[in-house]
Each structure stands twice: as C-alpha cells, then as structure tokens.
C-alpha positions as CSV (number, residue, x, y, z in Angstrom):
1,M,74.4,-255.5,189.8
2,R,76.4,-257.1,187.0
3,T,80.0,-257.8,187.4
4,R,82.6,-256.7,184.8
5,A,83.0,-260.2,183.4
6,A,79.2,-260.5,182.8
7,K,79.1,-257.4,180.7
8,K,80.9,-259.1,177.8
9,D,78.4,-259.6,175.1
10,E,78.9,-262.8,173.2
11,F,77.6,-263.5,169.8
12,K,77.7,-266.3,167.3
13,I,79.0,-266.0,163.7
14,Y,77.4,-268.3,161.2
15,V,79.3,-268.9,158.0
16,V,77.1,-269.7,155.0
17,P,78.9,-271.2,152.0
18,A,78.4,-269.3,148.8
19,W,76.9,-272.3,147.0
20,K,74.1,-272.3,149.6
21,W,72.9,-268.8,149.0
22,K,73.4,-269.1,145.2
23,E,71.3,-272.2,145.3
24,F,68.6,-270.3,147.3
25,F,68.5,-267.5,144.7
26,A,68.4,-269.9,141.8
27,F,65.8,-272.2,143.2
28,E,63.5,-270.1,145.3
29,L,63.5,-266.8,143.4
30,I,64.3,-267.6,139.8
31,G,62.9,-271.2,139.7
32,G,59.8,-270.3,141.7
33,M,59.0,-267.4,139.4
34,A,59.6,-269.5,136.3
35,F,57.3,-272.3,137.6
36,Y,54.7,-269.7,138.5
37,L,54.7,-268.0,135.1
38,L,54.8,-271.3,133.2
39,C,51.9,-272.9,135.1
40,R,49.8,-269.7,135.2
41,K,50.1,-269.3,131.4
42,T,49.4,-272.9,130.5
43,A,46.6,-273.6,133.0
44,H,45.1,-270.0,133.1
45,S,44.8,-270.4,136.8
46,E,46.2,-268.2,139.4
47,L,45.9,-270.8,142.2
48,F,47.7,-273.4,140.1
49,G,50.5,-270.9,139.4
50,I,50.9,-270.3,143.2
51,A,50.9,-274.0,143.9
52,A,53.6,-274.5,141.2
53,N,55.6,-271.6,142.8
54,I,55.6,-273.5,146.1
55,A,56.1,-277.0,144.8
56,G,58.5,-276.3,142.0
57,P,61.5,-275.2,144.0
58,Q,61.0,-278.0,146.5
59,M,61.1,-280.5,143.6
60,L,64.3,-278.8,142.3
61,K,65.9,-279.0,145.8
62,F,65.0,-282.7,146.1
63,L,66.4,-283.5,142.7
64,M,69.7,-281.7,143.4
65,A,70.1,-283.4,146.7
66,A,69.6,-286.8,145.1
67,Y,72.1,-285.8,142.3
68,R,74.7,-284.8,144.9
69,L,74.3,-288.2,146.7
70,D,74.5,-290.1,143.4
71,T,77.7,-288.3,142.3
72,K,79.4,-289.2,145.7
73,N,78.7,-292.9,145.1
74,V,80.2,-293.1,141.6
75,P,83.0,-295.7,141.5
76,Q,86.4,-294.2,140.7
77,P,88.9,-295.9,138.4
78,P,91.9,-297.4,140.1
79,P,95.0,-295.2,140.1
80,S,97.5,-296.2,137.4
C-alpha cells in the first residue's frame, strides 16, 4: 500500500532553446531534402540521393559547430 507522500507524481521539464529546434528544422528537414534532390538529379541515383540526405545535414552541423567555436575565439579590440 502506498503512502500519501509516495503518490506525488514527479516529472521533469526540459527546456529546449528556440535556436536548437530552428537549427533542427533548417538542417535536417530543409537541408536534407535539398541535398537529396540535388544529388538525385545530378547523379540520377536514388541511393546516392539517400546517402546525401543522411550525410549532408551532418556536414552542415559539423560546419556550424566549428563556426561557433571559431567566433568565440576571435580576439576583441581593447576598450577605449
């Protein structure tokens, strides 16, 4: 038999920043479809289009992560 204190259901709330889900939509859905269509049309191969659909967004994510790290390390001018 459960006590009254044990009946409290606890749950976690995860806060996802807006830039994370915007990045997901841009890279995975739009970028993936663009890579798929571009590679399918140029190579006339469905398998190559699917591979580009998988690899393209991963490449975009890698490039954006490297760009974010690079912009953090830019030296700032001294205050005047």
